N, C-alpha and C positions, 0 to 999 in steps of 0.2 A: 434223788427225785427232787424236782420241783413240784409246787402245784400253783394251780393260778383259775380265778373267779373265769366261769362259761363266758364265753363271747360272741357274738353272735357269730361271727366265723365260724366259730364250732357247732352251729345247730345241725347241720346234713352230718355231721360225724354222730353229732347223741342221737340222732333220728336213726340212726342204720346202728349203731350201738345196741338202744334198745330194743330195736327190733329184732335183732341177734340173739339179746340176752333174754329178754320179756316175750319175745312170739309176737308181738305189733306195737305199734306206735303207744299203745296205753298202758295202763297200771291200773289197778281195779282192789282198792282197798278201803276197808269199812264203808263201803256201799256207794262209795265214791269213785267214778272215772278220772285219775288225773294223766296228765300230760305230759310227760317230763323233759321233750323238747322244749316245751314253753316254762321251763321252771328256770329258777337259780340254781348254779351248782359248782362244782369244781373238777378240773380235768387234773391227773397224773402224769407228770411225764418224766420220764428216765430215758437221758441218750436222746434226748429231739422225739422222744417216740411216745402216743400216749397208751399209757398202762392203767388208767382206772378212771372211772366217772363215778361221781357222786351228785344226786338232785336233791333239793331241797325246798320246802316252800315253809313262810313265818305267818302265823298267825300270832301279833301281840308279841308277848314275850315267851311264844312257845316257838319251835321251830320242829316240823318235820321231815325226815330224811324220808323222802320217796323212793327214790332207788339209790343202791350203792354194789359198783360191779370191780372188782380189781380183776384186771385182764392178764397180770401178768402175780401170780398166784406164789404165797410163800414168800414176799421180797417187802411186808409193811406196808403194801399200799393201800390198802381196805384200814388198818391200823393209822396211816398218816391222812385219809381223807376223813375220817371221822374227827381229827384233831384238827382238821382245819374247818369242820363244820362247829365244832365246840369252841372252838378260838372266836365264834361272833358274838359268843357270850350270852345266848338265851337262858332265860331260866330252867325252862323244860326243855328235852330234846326228846322227842320219842319218835318211832317207827313202827313196823309191821313187819314181822313174817309170816311162816306158817310153819304148822305142825311137824310139818318132814325133814325141815331145814335143820338140824342137828346142830353141824357147822356154825352155822349164824348167831345160833341160841348162845353157843359156847361164847362166841366171839362175843357179841353184844354183853354178856355178862361178867366176861374178861375185863370190858370197857367199863363196867359199873353200870350196866344197864340192868335195870329190875324188870321183870316179868309183871304186867300189873294189871292185865286183863287176856283172858281166852275168850273169843267170838264162836263158841262151837256150832260147826254148819256152815259159817259164814263163805267159803272158798266154794262150797256149791252152789252158793246164792249168786258170788260175784259171776260165775258162769253164763249167769242168764244177762251179763254186761259184755263179758270177754269169753266167749267160746271156746278160745286158743289157749284157758288155764290146763294143762294136762291131769289128768285122774290122778295119774302115781306121780313123785318126785323122789326124792333121795335114797337110793336103797331098796326103788319099790315100795315105800312107804305110801296110802292112800291119802292125798291134800285135800283136806277136808277144813283144818281149821285155822283161824289169824289167832296171831298170839301178839299181842301188845304191849315192848319195852319201852320204858323212859328212864333218862338220869333226868333229876332234879337236883339243879346246881342253888348255891345262896342267891340272893336276889340282889 
């Protein structure tokens, strides 16, 4: 598996992948509308095929992972994508997931991330900005709350 920074030529693929995986061109988190196609990121490749995507944005010494998608599951794609973003060397790497996404919660905690905030009801408010957000998620669990995870590294 190899990784490379997103190039301008991959933007159409990013848009298509985000639409397929996230229901539209945008992601809403912490009350903000984000456009992954306009962000920096990494693409994972296996045998010449795109098997993963991670988009992020940087604010000072903090890096927010906006989207992460392993298109080929159980091959370490997500772990390697996270390793690529951690290699950027930011003091704080953080992200938001939802209360229904227990597999993601386990994954982030396995990587050393800590749960630092629960924004109760935030997803319900996010539907005002993105009505496509489903009401129910993994296992039929109502999607209501945002969970913020972070990994702090020595400065």
